[in-house]
N, C-alpha and C positions, 0 to 999 in steps of 0.2 A: 504494500499500499504506500502510496505517496505520503511521506511524513507530514506534509502540510495539509492533507485532505481533511483530517479531522478538525483542524482549526477553521478552515474554509467552510465546512459544513456547519460548524458551530456558529460562526458569524452570521451565516445565511439564516439559520434557524432562529437566532436571536432577533434579527430584523423582522422576520415573518411572524414570530410569536408576539412581539410588541404590537404589530398591526392588527393581529387577531384579537388581542386584549382590548385594544381601542374599539374594535367593532362590537365586541361583546358588551363592553361598558355602555356604548351608544344604545344598543338594543335594550339593555337593562334599564336605562333611564326612561326609555319610551314605554316600559311595561312589558312584562314577559309572562308567558303562560306555558303550561305543559303541551307539547305538541304530539307526543307519543310515549309509550312505555316499552320496556324491554323484558327483562327476566321476570318482573313482577309488577304489580300496580304501583309500587313505590319507587321503581327503578325508572326514572323519568328521562325524557329527552326534550329539550327545548328547541325552538327555532333558532336560537343563538348557537346552540351546538352545531347544527347543521350548517348555518351560515359561516361559522368559524372554520369548520373543516373544509368547506368549499373554497374559502379564501386561501387557506393554507395550501391545499392541493394546487390551486391555480398558480400561486406564487412560486412554489417549488418547480412545477413543470414548465413555467416560463423561463426559468433559469437552467434547469436540469431536466430536459424532456425525456431523457432515457432512464431516469431513476424509477424504482418501484416505490409505491406508497401503500402502507397499511394504516387505516384510520379506524377509529371506534365506530363512527356512524355510517360510513360509506363502504362500498365494495372495494376490495384490494385492486390496485392499479399495478399491472405487471411492468417490468422494466428489464433492460438489457445491460445497464452500466455496472452492475454488481453492488450498487448502493440502494438500500431500502430505508425509507423514512417511516417512523412509527409515531402516529399522531393521536394525541387526545386533545380535541378541540376545546373542551372545558372539562377539567378533572375537578370534581366537587360540584356537579350540576345541582344537587339539591341545596347546597350553600348558596349557589348563584341564584337559584329560584327564590330563596327566602331572604336574600340580601345579607347573608352572613359572609364574613371576610375571607375565609379560606377556600378560594377556588383559583385555578390556574390553567394556563395554556401550556401543554407539555409536547415538545417535539424532540425526537431522537433520530439519529441516523446510524445505520449499521452497515458494515462491509464484511461480506462473508460470515454473516450472523454474529459478528462481534460489534457491539455498540461502540462507535468512535466519536460521537458528538451528542451532547444532550443540553437541552435548555428548558427551564421551568420558570415561567413569569407569573408572579402572583397578580391576579386580576384586580384586586382591590387596591393594593399598594403600589404596584408597578415594580416591586422588588424583583430582580432577575438573577437567577442562578444559571451558571453556564459552565460547561466542562468539554474538553477534548482529551481523547485518550493520550496519556503521557504528558499532558500539559497542565494538569492541575485543575482545580475548581475555583469559581469566583462567585461572589455575591456582589451585584452592582459594580463589577470590575475589580473588586478587592479580593485577594486570595483568602480562602476560608480553610479551616481544618477542624476535625472532630475535637471534642472536649476530652480532657484526661478521664480515664475510665475509673469511676468509684466502685466500691463493692456492690454486688447485685442488689442488696437491700436499699441502696441509695440511688438507684437508677430510675430515671423518668422514662417510661416506656410509652411509645406511641403506637396506636393500633387503628384498625378500622373494621367495619362490618359490611357484609354483602347485603343483597336485597331480597334473597329468598329466605323464607322463614326457617327451613331446615338448615341452611348454611349459617344463619345467624345464631341458631340454637347451639350448634357445634362451636362456633367461634366464641360465643358468650360464656360457655362452660370453661373453655380453656383459659380465657382472660380472667374469669373469676377465680380459678385455681392459681393463676400467676400473681394476682393482685396483692395477696398478703405477703409476698416475698420481695416486693420492689417498693421504691419510694411512692410511686403512684402511676396511674394510667391516664393517658389523654387520647381522646378520639375527636379529631378536629374536622375530618371529612375530606381530605385530599391526600391520597397516597403519594402522589408526586411531591407535594410540599412537605409531607411528613419526612420523607427520605432526605430532603434538603435541610430540614430542621436538625436532623441528626448530623448532617454534613457540616453545618455551621455552629454546632455545639448548643443548640437550643432544645435538644433532646438527647437521651443517652442510647436509645435503641428503638427499633421498629419491628413489629411482627403483624402479619395478617395472612390468613390462608385464603386464597382465591382470586387475588388481583390478576388483571390481564396485562399483556406486554405493554400496551399503550399507557397503562397506569404507572408502571415502574421503570421503563427503560431509560428515560432521560434522568430521573431522579437517582436511579441506581448508579449511573456513571458519575453523577455529581458527588455522591457519597463515596464511591471508590476512589475518585481523584482527590478527595479531601482527607484521605487517610483512613477511610472506613472499609468495611467489607460488606458485600452484598451477594446474596445467593438465594436460589430456590431449593428448599430441602424437602425431603419426603415427609409429608404430614399425614393426617388421618381423615381428611375431608372426603377422600375417595371411598372410605369405609361407610360414610354417612350418605353421600350423594353419588349414586351410580353414574359412572361415566366421567367423574371429575378426575383430572390427572393426579398421579401419585406425588409428583414433585410440584406442589402448588403452595408450599409454605414459604412466603416471602419473609426474609430476615435481613435486617440491616443493623450494623453496630460498628463502633470503632474496632479496628483490627485487634488492638491489645485486649479487649474484653470479650472477643467473639466466643471463645470456648466456654467461659463461665455463663454467658448469656444462653448459649445453645443448651448447656446442661440444665439451666433453669427452665427452659422451654420444655425439655424432656420430662422434668419433674411435674410440670403442669399439664402434661398430656397432649402437647402440641405435635410431637413427633411420632412417626409411625413406630 
């Protein structure tokens, strides 16, 4: 891979994500409503989700017409360049719908299935997280890094929940078992931003079973480039939900505290 390709894709993603945030803000100011649902009646899609993704796709293809695109809301676009974009036009749609602050536009690019660029822009504040493989991670252009790792009992753990009732029941049981053994749990509503919070030290770890690639690809690279570790582990969701992948447990933490956090997750019943 061209060593400059990751930074080129990162910079393009950042420009496009900021434009998509501006569009979503404009649509939010004019009033927004549910346009459709997905996995359940509470898993919503707004017109802004669709408009944001259409804008992102059009901007990418205008500059790089041979790239592939995988987005949350639209059909996959095939490509021949070896680059694939992974797009979440609004991560945290329910927050966006209700006017809560944690929602973001998340754009990642991968080459040969390895993420090489990632951008997450907070839609409410405009704070922009960005990373390129091997080039570090930034928040509004300033380098960021994970916080020093405290004992497990002093860690603030971020998490999320799916929208199917059976998935939520499984996730809630695991979180309830983990809660007595950590400082506290936070559920703010955007997987992409949560991973960036761990990257910049405003959280100690993240765990959730069931997010999709568009939720975590950009944030996962930001965390990895900030001195953290990010992986999909074998969880137990597939035992509860037939057809769920075995490796669906998303875990993010500083590299130094990875083993002890994963051990705590095992004790809480997250791991297969």
